[in-house]
C-alpha positions in Angstrom: 192.9 20.3 -1.7 189.1 19.8 -1.7 189.4 17.4 -4.6 192.1 15.5 -2.8 189.9 15.3 0.3 187.0 14.0 -1.7 189.2 11.4 -3.3 190.5 10.3 0.1 187.0 10.1 1.6 185.7 8.1 -1.4 188.5 5.6 -1.1 188.0 5.2 2.7 184.2 4.7 2.3 184.9 2.1 -0.4 187.3 0.3 1.9 184.9 0.4 4.9 182.0 -0.8 2.8 184.1 -3.8 1.6 185.0 -4.6 5.2 181.3 -4.3 6.3 180.4 -6.7 3.6 183.0 -9.2 4.7 182.0 -8.9 8.4 178.3 -9.2 7.7 178.9 -12.5 6.0 180.6 -14.1 9.0 178.6 -17.0 10.5 179.5 -15.8 14.0 181.1 -12.7 15.6 182.6 -14.6 18.5 186.4 -14.2 18.8 188.3 -16.2 16.2 191.3 -15.5 14.0 189.1 -14.4 11.1 186.9 -12.1 13.2 189.9 -10.7 14.9 191.7 -10.0 11.6 188.7 -8.3 10.0 188.1 -6.0 13.0 191.8 -5.2 13.3 191.7 -4.1 9.7 188.6 -2.1 10.3 189.9 -0.2 13.2 193.3 0.3 11.6 191.5 2.0 8.7 189.4 4.2 11.0 191.9 5.4 13.6 194.2 7.8 11.5 193.1 11.4 11.1 190.7 11.7 8.2 188.8 14.5 6.4 185.6 12.4 6.4 182.5 13.7 8.2 180.4 10.6 8.6 177.3 12.7 9.4 177.3 14.1 5.8 177.6 10.9 3.9 174.9 9.9 1.5 171.9 7.6 2.4 173.5 4.4 1.2 176.7 5.0 3.1 174.7 6.0 6.2 172.8 2.7 6.0 176.1 0.8 5.7 177.5 2.7 8.7 174.5 2.0 10.9 174.8 -1.7 10.1 178.5 -1.7 10.8 178.0 0.0 14.2 175.5 -2.8 15.1 178.0 -5.4 14.1 180.7 -3.7 16.2 178.3 -3.8 19.1 177.6 -7.5 18.7 181.3 -8.4 18.3 182.3 -6.4 21.3 179.7 -8.1 23.4 180.9 -11.5 22.3 184.5 -10.5 23.1 183.6 -9.3 26.5 181.5 -12.3 27.3 184.4 -14.6 26.3 187.0 -12.8 28.6 184.5 -12.3 31.4 184.0 -16.1 31.5 187.7 -16.7 31.4 188.4 -14.2 34.2 185.6 -15.7 36.4 187.5 -19.0 36.5 190.2 -17.4 38.7 189.9 -17.3 42.4 190.5 -13.5 42.3 189.4 -12.3 38.8 190.4 -8.7 39.4 194.0 -9.7 39.8 194.0 -10.9 36.2 192.2 -8.1 34.2 195.3 -7.6 32.1 194.7 -10.8 30.2 192.0 -8.8 28.3 193.9 -7.9 25.0 192.8 -4.2 25.2 193.3 -3.6 28.9 195.7 -0.8 28.2 193.2 1.0 26.1 190.7 0.9 29.0 193.4 2.2 31.3 194.0 5.2 29.0 190.3 5.9 28.4 189.4 5.9 32.1 192.4 8.1 32.9 191.4 10.6 30.1 187.7 10.7 31.3 188.7 11.3 34.9 191.3 14.0 34.1 188.7 15.8 32.0 186.2 15.6 34.9 188.8 16.8 37.4 189.6 19.8 35.1 186.1 20.8 34.0 183.7 19.5 36.8 186.0 19.2 39.8 183.1 19.6 42.4 181.5 16.4 41.0 184.4 14.2 41.9 186.0 16.0 44.8 186.2 14.0 48.1 183.5 15.0 50.4 182.1 14.0 53.8 179.4 11.9 52.0 180.6 9.5 49.3 179.8 10.7 45.8 177.5 8.6 43.7 178.3 7.6 40.1 176.3 5.7 37.5 177.7 3.9 34.5 175.0 3.2 31.9 175.8 0.4 29.5 178.4 -1.4 31.7 178.3 -4.8 29.9 179.6 -8.3 31.0 183.2 -7.0 31.5 182.8 -3.6 33.1 186.4 -2.5 32.8 185.7 1.2 32.6 183.8 1.3 35.9 186.2 -1.0 37.6 189.2 1.1 36.7 187.5 4.4 37.5 186.5 3.1 40.9 189.9 1.4 41.7 192.3 4.0 40.3 190.6 7.4 40.0 187.4 8.2 41.8 187.7 9.2 45.5 187.8 6.3 48.0 184.3 5.5 49.2 182.7 6.5 45.9 179.7 4.3 45.2 179.2 3.2 41.6 176.0 1.8 40.1 176.3 -0.1 36.9 173.3 -0.4 34.6 172.8 -2.8 31.7 169.7 -3.9 29.9 171.0 -7.5 29.7 170.6 -9.6 32.9 173.1 -12.1 31.7 175.7 -9.4 31.2 175.2 -8.3 34.8 175.4 -11.8 36.1 178.8 -12.1 34.4 180.0 -8.8 35.8 179.0 -9.7 39.4 181.1 -12.8 39.3 184.2 -10.6 38.7 183.9 -8.7 42.0 182.7 -11.6 44.2 186.1 -12.2 45.7 186.7 -8.5 46.4 183.6 -8.0 48.6 185.3 -5.8 51.1 186.6 -3.4 48.5 185.3 -2.9 45.0 182.6 -5.4 45.6 181.2 -3.3 48.4 181.3 -0.1 46.3 179.9 -1.4 43.0 176.4 -2.6 42.3 174.8 -4.0 39.2 171.2 -3.3 38.0 169.3 -4.8 35.0 167.6 -1.8 33.4 167.6 0.2 30.2 168.2 3.9 30.3 164.5 4.5 29.6 163.6 2.6 32.8 165.6 5.1 34.9 163.9 8.2 36.2 164.0 9.2 39.9 167.1 7.1 40.4 169.1 9.5 38.2 168.7 12.4 40.6 170.9 10.6 43.1 174.1 10.8 41.0 176.9 13.3 41.0 178.3 11.8 37.7 176.6 9.7 35.0 178.7 8.0 32.4 177.0 7.1 29.1 178.6 4.3 27.1 179.2 4.9 23.4 176.9 2.1 22.2 173.9 3.0 24.4 171.7 4.2 21.5 173.3 3.1 18.3 172.0 5.9 16.1 172.3 9.7 16.6 168.6 10.1 16.8 168.2 7.6 19.6 171.2 9.0 21.4 169.6 12.4 21.4 166.5 10.9 23.0 168.6 9.2 25.6 170.4 12.5 26.4 167.0 14.3 26.7 165.8 11.6 29.1 168.9 12.1 31.2 168.4 15.8 31.2 164.9 15.5 32.4 165.9 13.4 35.4 169.5 14.1 36.5 170.1 16.5 39.3 171.0 20.1 38.6 174.8 20.5 38.6 175.5 16.8 38.1 178.1 15.9 35.4 177.5 13.8 32.3 180.3 12.0 30.5 179.3 11.0 27.0 181.4 8.9 24.7 181.3 9.9 21.1 183.4 9.6 17.9 185.2 11.9 15.5 186.3 11.6 11.9 186.5 8.1 10.5 186.0 6.7 14.0 182.4 7.5 13.4 182.2 4.3 11.4 182.6 2.4 14.7 180.5 4.5 17.0 177.6 7.0 16.9 178.7 10.6 16.7 177.1 12.8 19.4 176.2 16.3 18.4 177.1 18.6 21.3 174.0 20.7 20.4 171.9 17.7 21.4 173.3 18.0 24.9 172.4 21.7 24.9 168.8 20.8 23.8 168.8 18.1 26.4 169.3 20.6 29.3 173.1 20.4 29.6 175.9 22.9 29.5 178.7 21.4 27.4 182.0 22.0 29.2 184.5 20.4 26.9 184.9 18.0 23.9 188.0 16.0 23.5 189.0 14.1 20.4 192.0 11.9 21.2 194.6 11.4 18.5 195.9 8.1 19.9 194.6 4.6 20.3 191.8 5.8 22.6 189.1 5.5 20.0 186.3 7.4 21.7 185.9 11.1 21.8 184.7 12.3 25.3 182.2 15.1 26.0 181.9 16.5 29.5 178.7 18.3 30.3 176.9 19.6 33.4 173.1 19.5 34.0 172.0 23.0 33.8 169.4 24.5 36.1 168.5 27.2 33.6 165.3 25.6 32.4 164.1 25.5 36.0 165.2 29.0 36.9 163.8 30.4 33.7 160.7 28.3 33.5 161.8 26.6 30.3 159.8 23.4 30.9 158.6 23.1 27.3 162.0 23.5 25.6 165.7 23.0 26.1 168.3 25.6 26.5 171.5 25.8 24.4 175.0 26.0 25.9 176.2 29.6 26.0 179.0 30.4 23.5 181.0 28.0 21.4 181.7 24.5 22.6 185.3 24.2 23.8 187.2 21.5 21.9 190.3 20.6 23.9 193.3 18.4 23.4 194.2 15.4 25.5 194.9 16.6 29.1 198.4 16.9 30.3 199.4 14.6 33.1 198.1 15.7 36.5 199.8 15.2 39.8 198.6 11.8 41.0 198.1 13.0 44.6 196.0 15.9 43.4 194.0 13.6 41.2 193.2 11.2 44.1 194.9 8.3 42.4 196.3 6.0 45.1 197.2 2.8 43.3 198.7 1.6 40.0 196.8 -0.9 37.9 197.4 -4.5 39.0 199.2 -6.6 36.4 199.4 -3.7 33.9 201.3 -4.7 30.8 204.0 -2.5 29.5 203.1 -0.8 26.3 199.7 -0.7 24.5 197.7 -2.6 22.0 195.6 -1.4 19.2 192.0 -2.6 19.7 190.0 -4.3 17.0 187.0 -3.3 19.0 186.8 0.2 20.3 186.6 1.1 23.9 183.6 0.1 26.0 
């Protein structure tokens, strides 16, 4: 069995390396038939269950993987810019979100994240006399994740701040909510800032979402998590997007122990087996290092990290879902770029 696994891993790495070489040679990563075909082939290769542990690959394969993740980031940004501009041409852009080819994947990812939050950190998303505050770090030019979370899942009145280090991306995102100024436009704001620029602001949030491509290496991701742990409020929830198995060729893999070292208690890790590409980690900012005077080091989460399956369907009224997605397509689409 071990020999068979090694053979399968070697064949997969060889295939991914060839695709990386073809993608790296493209003159542009803007959407086109050639770009779309190559990324479709890439994701099709990475989605099925695989025995590969990308964190244990050799140095050459690791360099290839890091380069591929950066190419995925660039291609995803180009794709979102293209569709954000297309949507902005409508009088009411939010009524036409389903024209984005991978809209259903965002529907499924936002639903998964909210169900995990509602199960493992319910106090952070429960309706309260004062609206809860949510931050999404790495929102991009087409902030579908935060739009869907605000519109379909988070309690009415929730205020959601979107952070992106690119001012042009925020300008595009703002155009999408301009016609809905009395609803989502009033609940969502956009700020041009990198995660390292945020400090005191982080203490105001009940939940912080960290996009998968904020910090495109495991080392930098760990630094980001430590920064969040130093500034988030005790008891606040952190939702981190990661990757598992061969999907780690598309996204950085977050080690749950980095969350423990960063001052968080890991509540659950979910590795979806469907077309939701990202794994999801739910954690809570721990007050242990304050209570125990651990200012010079980070605490580890007690006990083993719970790895859970995709949550079963919750009752919609109990979950606070009050509306169905507008213009939702029937069925789903496999993404050639993974979820934002």
